[in-house]
N, C-alpha and C positions, 0 to 999 in steps of 0.2 A: 503280281510280282514282275519285275523287269525280266525280259527274255535273257538278258545277260545278267546273271545274279552277281551283285557286287555291293560293297558298302556304299552308303550315300555319297561319300566323297570321292568315288571312283572317277568322276569327271565326265567330260563331254563325250569321250570315246564310247563309253557304255551307253549314254543316252542315244547317240547316233546308231549304235548297234541295236538298241531296243526298237527304234522305228523301222530299221531294215528287217528285223526278224518278225515283227508284227505283220509287216506287209507280206513277207514270205509265207507266214503261217496261213494267210488267207488263200494262197495259191495251192497249198498242199492238201491232198485228200488222204486221210490215214487208212491203212489196211486194205487198199484195193489191189487186186492182182494185176500183174503187168499186162498192159495192152500194147507194149512196145514190140515191134517185130523182133524176131530172133537176132541175137547179137552176131556180128560178123566174127569170123575166125580170128583167133589171136594173131596168127600169121599164116599167110597164104602160100601155096606152093610157088617155088621160083618160076618166073616166066622168062623165056628167052627174050633178049633185047634185040630189037631189029636194028639194022645198020642205020646209023645217023641218029639213033635215039640215045638219050643220056643213060649211062649205066647206073644201077642202083648203088648207093653208098657202100663202101667196102666194109663198114662196121656192121652191116646186116648179114652176117655170115649164116648160111644154112637156111635162109628164107627171108621173106620181106615182112619185117615187123610192122604192125599197123601203127601209123604215126599221125592219124587224124582222129578227131572226135567223131564218134559214131552218129552224132546228130547233125554234123556238117557234111556237105558234099565233098568228096575226095579232092576235087579241084581247088577247094578253098585253102587247103594246106599244101598243095603241090609245090608252090614256090618255096615255102618254108622248109619242106623236106629236103630240098636240094641245097639249102644254105649250110655253110660250113660252121656249125656252132658247137659249143661244148658247155654243157650245164653240169655243174658239180655241187653237191650239197653236203653239209655236215648234219649231224643230228640237230634237232631243235632242243637246246639244252634246258633241262628242268631247273627252274629258278627257286628251288627250295633252299639253296645255300649259295655261297659265293663260288665262282669258278675255281676248279682245281686242275691239276696237271692232266687228269683224264679227259678234261674238256679241251684243254689247250692242244693236246697231242693230235687228235684227228683234225682240228682246225688248221694247225700248221701244215699237216699233210695235204689237206684240200687246197690250201693257199699255194703250196709248192706246185701241185698239179695244175692249178689254174694259171699260175705265172708262166709255166712252161707252155701251156696251150696258147697263151697270149703271144709268146715269142714266136709261135708257129703261125700266127696270124688268124687264129680262130676267133669267132665271136663268142666270148666267154661270159657265162653267167655263173658267178660263184655266190651261192646262197647259204647263209647261216642264220641263226636266230634263236628264239627262246620259246619254250613251251610253258605257259603261265597259268593254266587252269588245273583244277583237281583238288582232291581232299588234302593231299600233303602240302600244297601251297597255302591253302587256307589255314592249316594247322601251324605252319612255319610263321605266317604273318601274325597269327594270334599270339604265338609265343613271344614275338618281338613287340607286341603291343601296337601293331600297325594294321591298317586296312590291307586286304589282299593286293589291291592295285598299287598302293604306296610301297608295299614290300617288293612287288615285281619291278616297279620303276627303279628302286634302289639296286636290286641285283642286276638288272639289265645294264645300268650305268657301269657296274663293275666289270661286266663282260666286255662292253665296248671299249672301256679304258684298257683292259688287258690286251684286247686284239690290236689296239693301236700300238702298244708297247712292243708287241711281238711282230710288228710289220705285217699284220694280216690285212690284205687288200680285198675285202669282199665287195660284191656288187649290190647285194640285197641283204638287208637284215629284217627278218619278219618276226613279228610278235603276235602270239595267238590271242592277245587281248585287243587287237586292233579291230575296229568295226568292219573294215573291208575283209578281213579274214573271216569274221563271224558270218558275213553275208555269203562268202563262198562255201563255208561249211554247210550252211542251210541249203544252198543250191545243190551241192553234191548229195547231201542227205535226201533231198527231194527227188533226185534222179534215181537213187537206189530204191527209194520208197515206191516210185512209179513202176519200177521193174518187178515189184513184189518181193524184194530182197530184204525187207524189214518186217519183223513181226514181234508181237508181245508174248512173253512167257515168264514163268517164275524160274528163279535160279537159286541154287543152294550150293555153297562150296566154301573153300578156304581162300581168303583174300589177303594179299600182301599190300599194305598201304604204300610202302616205299616203291614197289614195282608198279603200283596201280594196276594190279592184275590178279585174277583168280588163278590158283595153282592146282595142277593135277595132283592126285594123291601120290603118284609115283615120283613126282618131282620134289616133294618136300623132304626135308632131312630132320633127323632127331637132334634137338638141341640138348644142352646139359640139363639133366634131371627129368627129361621127357622119356616116357616109355614108347610113345607113338611118334612117328615123324610128322611134326606139325610146324616145322620151321621153313622159312624162305632160304633156299640154297645160296642165293646171292647176298642177301643182307644179314643172314644169320639171326633173324628176329622171328618171333612167333607170328604165324598167320592167324587172321581172325575168321571165325566161322560166321558166314552171313547167308541170309535168305531174303531175297527181295524180288519184286517184279521189275523186269527190265525189258528193253527192246533189244532184239537180236538181229544180227546180219547173217544172211544165208551163205556163209563161206563154203559150206559143203556143196553148194550148187556149182562151184567153180573148181572142184577138185581136179577134174581132168585137165583143164587148161593150166592150173598151177603146177601140176605134176609135169606136164609137157614143158612148161617154162623152166622148171628146176632141172630138167634133163639136159638143157643146153649147157655146154661146157663153159660159156663165158658169162652166164647170168650171175651166179654167186661165186665170188672170189674171196679168199683163196679156195681152191677146189676142195680142200679138206673139210670145209664147213658144209658142203652140199650134202654129204651122206646123212648127217643127222637130220637135216630138213626133209630129205626124201623119205626117211623112215617115218617121220612124223606125219607126212602126207599120206603115205601108204597105209598107215594104221587107220585112216579115215578122218578127214577134216570135220571138226565140229563147228557149228555156228558159234559166234562169239557176241558177247554183250556189247552194245554200243551206247548204252545210257546208264545213268545212275539216278536213283530216286532220292538218295540220302545226301547228295553232294550239291551244295548251292553255288559254289564258285565255279561257274562254267557257262557254256552257251546253252540256252534253253532249247529243248526240242520243240519246234513250232507246233507240231501235231499233238503234243501233250506237254504243256509247259511245266507240269510237275516234275519232269525229268530234265536233267542236263546231259549234254553229249559226252560220252566217255572220252576221257582225256586223250587216249591213243587215236581214236577216230578223228578227233578234233586236230591233234598235232600233226598227223601225217598229211593232212590237207594243207598245212602250212607250206609244204614244198610246191604247191600250186599257187596259193595266194601270194607267196613271196615273189613269184616271177612276174606278176602283173604290174605294169607301171601305174602310177597314180592316176593318169588320165584315162585308164581303161577300166570300164565297169567290171566289178568282180563277178564274172560269170564263168561257168565251167567251159562253155564253148569258146571262150577267148584264150584259154590256157595254151593250146597247141601252137598258137602263133607267136608265143613269147618264150621259146626255149624248152618246151616240153615235147618229148619225154627227156628225163634227166639222163645224161651220159653215164653218171655214176653217183650212187648214194654212198658216202663214206660214213660208216657207223661202227659202234662197238659190237663185238660178237655176241654180247648178251641180249641185244635187241634185234638180232637177225631175223627171228621168226616174224616179228611185226612187219619188217620191211620186205621180206622175201615171200611171205605167204599171205598175211592179212592185207597188206597194202595192194598187191596185185589184184586180189579179189575185189577190193573196193573200187579200184580203177576200172576193172572190167565191167562192174555193175554200172559205173557212171559213164561208160562209153569212152574212156580215155585210154591211150596207149600206156603200156607198162614201162618202167625204167629199163635202160639198156643193161645196167650192171648194178649189183649191190656188193659192196666190199666191206667185209667184217674184220676190223683190226683187232689185235690182241689187247691184253691187259698190261698195265705197268706195275712193277714191283719196285721196292726201294731196299737196297742192300740185301737182296734175296728174299725179302718178306713182302707179303701183300700189304699194300698201304691201308692204314686204318687209324681213326682217331684214338681207338683204344690202345693201340701200340705206340702212339705218339710219333709215327713215322710218315705222316702225310707230307706231301711235297707241294709247297706254295709256289705257283708259277710267278706271282707278283714279286716275291722275294728273290726268286731265281733270276728273273730277267733284270731286276734292279741291280743285283750284285754283279752279274756277268754279261749282260747285254743280250739283245735278241739274236744276233748272228750265232753266238755260241750255243744258245739254247736250241735254236732251229737245227743247226748242224748236228749236234749230238743226237737228238731224238730221231732224226731222219737217217743218219749214217750208222748209228750203233744198234738200232733196233730194227730188225727186219719187219717191214710193214706187213701185218697179217699174223705175226707171231707175238707171244708175250715177250716183254723186255724189261730189263732191270736198270735202275738208276743208282749209281754210286757217285757221290760228289767228287771223290778223289779221282776216279776214273774219268769222270766228265772233264775235269780240268786237264788231265793228261792227254786225252784224245784231242780235245780242241786245241791245246797248245801245240801238239805235234803237227796237226794239220794246218792250222791257220797262222800261228805265230812263228814256229821254227822253220817250216818249209816255205810257205807262201809269202808271209809278211817279210820275213828276213831276206829271202832271195830277191824280192822286188826292191826292197829298200837299198840293199847293197848295190844292185845293178843301176838303180837311178842315181845313186851317189857317184858311181864310176862315170856314168854318162854326163852328169853335171860337171865333174872335175876335168874330164878329157875331151868332151864334145859340147860343152856349154849347154847341156840339156837338149840338144837337137839330135834327132834320129839321123844317123849318117847314111843310111841306105834303105831302100824299100824292102820290107820283110818278104814280099812276094818274090823278090829276086834271089832269095836264099835257096840253095840246092834242094831239090825234091827229096833227096836221100838223107837230108840232115836229120839226126836222131829225133830232135824235138818236133820237127815238122811231121815226120812219119808217125810219131806217137800221137800227135794232135789229130791226125787224119784217122787214127784208129779209135782213140778214146772218146772224142766228142760225139761221133755217131752212136757209139755204144751207150753213152750217157743219154742221148735222145731216146733210144729204144727203151732204156730203163725207166726214164721219166714217164713215157707213154704207157707203160705197164704198171705204174705205181710202185716200181722196185726202187725206192728212193735211196736205199743203201748202196745199190749197185751204181746208180747215177753218181752219187758222191764219191765212191771209190774210183770210178773211171776218171772223173775230172781231177780229183786230187792226185792221182797217179802222175798226171802231166805236171802238176805243181811240184811234186816231189822230184821228178826227173829233171825239171828245169833248174832246181836248186843244186842237184847233184852235178848237172852239166856245168854249172858255174864253178863248182869246186874242181872238177876234172880239168877244165881248160885254163883256169886261173888267169883270166884276161888282164887283171891288174898288173901282172908281171910284164907282159908284152906292151901294155900301154905306157908303162914307165920307162922301160929300157929296150924295147924291141926295135927291129928295123921297121921301115915303112910298111913292108909286106906283113910283118907280124902284127903291127898296129891295126892294119886293115882286117886281119883275121880276128883280132880281139874285138874290134868294133862290130863285126858280124855276130860274134858271140853275144854281145850286149843286146843287139836287135833281136836275136833268136830268143833269148830269155824273156825280154819284154813282150814280144809277140806271143810267146807261149802263155805268159801270165795274162795277157789280154784275152786270149781264148778261154783261159780258166775263169776269168771274171764273167764272161758270157755264160759259160757252162754252169757256174755256181749261182747265177742270178736268181733262179727259182728258189734255191735253198737259202742263200745268204744275201738278200738284196742290198742291205746296207753296206756290207763288205765289198760287194761288186761295184757299187756306186763309188766307194772311196778309191778302189783300185783304178777305175776309169778316170777319176779326178786326178790321181797321181800320174796317170799316163798322159795327162794334158787335155782330156776331153771335158766338155761342158756337161752340166746336169741335163740339159735338153738333149744332147747327143746320147747320153746314157739312156734316157727315157725312150729314145727312138730305136734302140737296138732290137734286132730280131734274132732268131736262132741261126739264120744265115751268117750272122756276124761271128759265129763261133768258128767259121772256116778260116784257115791260115791266110794272111796277106793284108791285114788291116792297117798296120803301121806303115807310114810312108816317109820317104826321105824328107828332111826339113821340118817334120812335125816336132813341136817342142813339148817337153814334159814339164810337170810342175816341180816346185822346190821339194826335194825329198822329205817325206814325213811318214811315220809308221801308220800302217793301215789297220793293224790289229795289235792291241796291247796284251802281253802275256797275262793269263789268268793266274791269280793268286788266291789262296784260301783266305776268307775274310779275316781270320785271326792273324795270318801272316801279313796280310796287307796292313792291318792295324798296327802290328809290331813294327813293320818297316816304316810306316808313317811316323810312329813315335820316335824311332831311331833317327829318322831324318830331321825331325823337329829338334831333337836333343843335340844333334850335330850342328845345326844352324844357330842354336842358342849360344850366348857367351859362356866360356868355360867357368865352372864353379871352382872356387878356391878349395884347396885341401885343408884337412884339420890343422896341419902344422902351420900353413899359411894364415889360417884364421886366428890361431893362437898368437902368432907373431904380430899380426895386425892388431889384435886386442891389447897385447903388451905395449906396442908402440903408442896406441891411443891413450892407455893409462899413464904412460911416461910423459906424454905431451900434456896431459891434464894436470899431473903433479907439478910439472915445470911452470905451467901457467899460474897455478895456485901459489907457488913459492915466490914467483915474480910479483904477484899482487900483494903478498904479505910484506915484501921488502920495500915496497914503494913508500916514500915519505908522505906523512899525513899533512895536508894543507889546512892551516887554521881558517876558521870561518871569518 
């Protein structure tokens, strides 16, 4: 059987993977104890830096986290360690069904973080992708009457389509069915095997197919009609009792290092998530199964092809394989030179254990550095209720973005839901929040000011914004709020970043109302007209700062604002966070013809009613019943007259 189990129509990718895995199988010796020297410490004591020597990166607080592969000499990664890079990942989404809002939410968050880091000038690697192996995928494909690979290809296309509509700008999209990924899984597995960290044993327990995970007795819940708790707490479905021979990973061997890692304040965020993980570790880590004998759709274990690699062991390695460029051979030793360790894994809180406990153990065994941070976000509810197909209250991101646009969706979920906590979605509140922030304050204020500039200054900026007084209220507020937004973006506090930037937008609109420059521009003295001109410049410069500040959150809106301010698309693409500082608009710069940058959101039914009303208004007026009766009577009278005239006419002889 092929090392990558798949239907015959799976294609050339699986054939390529087969060749790679067969070659790898020949290099691996099963069940040999480790002959590798002892692993280096996870992080070493801090060493004083001599004068003239480069200081260690500020991100390594409390010690020097190992950042090179243990099989490579330290010098090989030295230059990379000093590079200013930022690697962020989303979960690799399970392709058993189409993407939902729970998938879109962390992807938007990761995109916002990566866009901000790009504005800072970091070398960003934003990785997302799909987890495509496992029992649940095969079952989903069979239900649709498709091969597993065809099913995966179809769902992946839906993900990439949605990411495009949501303005998600990823750098890497990894698929676990790619042959390059399979090769790296085999390489990592071989390293763990050589260390003596893989062994065979029988396992018996309760298995959740949806979680692809064995459940502890104390984890399960009693479902309706059950006397004993035998249900999955996440999916509320019965767990299956299974007994099978598997290969196991010696996670217990790394208990001390993992506990030390979790004791760091900055490793697991939010901090509230850490206590539960610490309790789990202190109870004693148990080794976990890394293979399945009864699952065909997966990467074959080269040492024992009757088994496939457990989907979680397989998928986590996608964070490594996805970083490697196409022209780099998929080898574990190559990973640290291409953006590893990750700066942050953005994941749902329900998979935190896999990322903060299992994954570090796997990396330590493979001789790779651990990620710098794991951030577990909360769950989404709708109208106060947990989303579910049974309740009929699922939230379709495709429909949402098609109805309201990406800027509205991105802003609401990042501004109104504190990242790390559970959050609720209500469509009515969604429209109210977005309209208040983007249509009423920002869009309205910009459009009014541009129209005044066009009318009284021929769309030319009358003076340098940098020449405005330092104690000008808008300038002072910009100096306060933009740095606050930067700090919030950096700590993934997206709601705080949005509130800080939008406070400047709101104040600029308020400032326009307070000063009423249109009055002075129409009837004022020359001095008053000069004061009014300064107000216009101040408001436009404040909005320009807002556009830069919102660029990570609402890139489409920020682009439109820059275009309205008279900047080219290339100039917008070239902005950095330094452009959020006051003083960008210069005298003589010409703005574009005023046009709205954000259209007020309407409920779909209201929009349809408004369109129908507009169509009715544009159509010719319909005659009333009285007019129709009068018209019919006139027609009958004309007909009778014509008939009478015809009857009275003389008959001509033949």
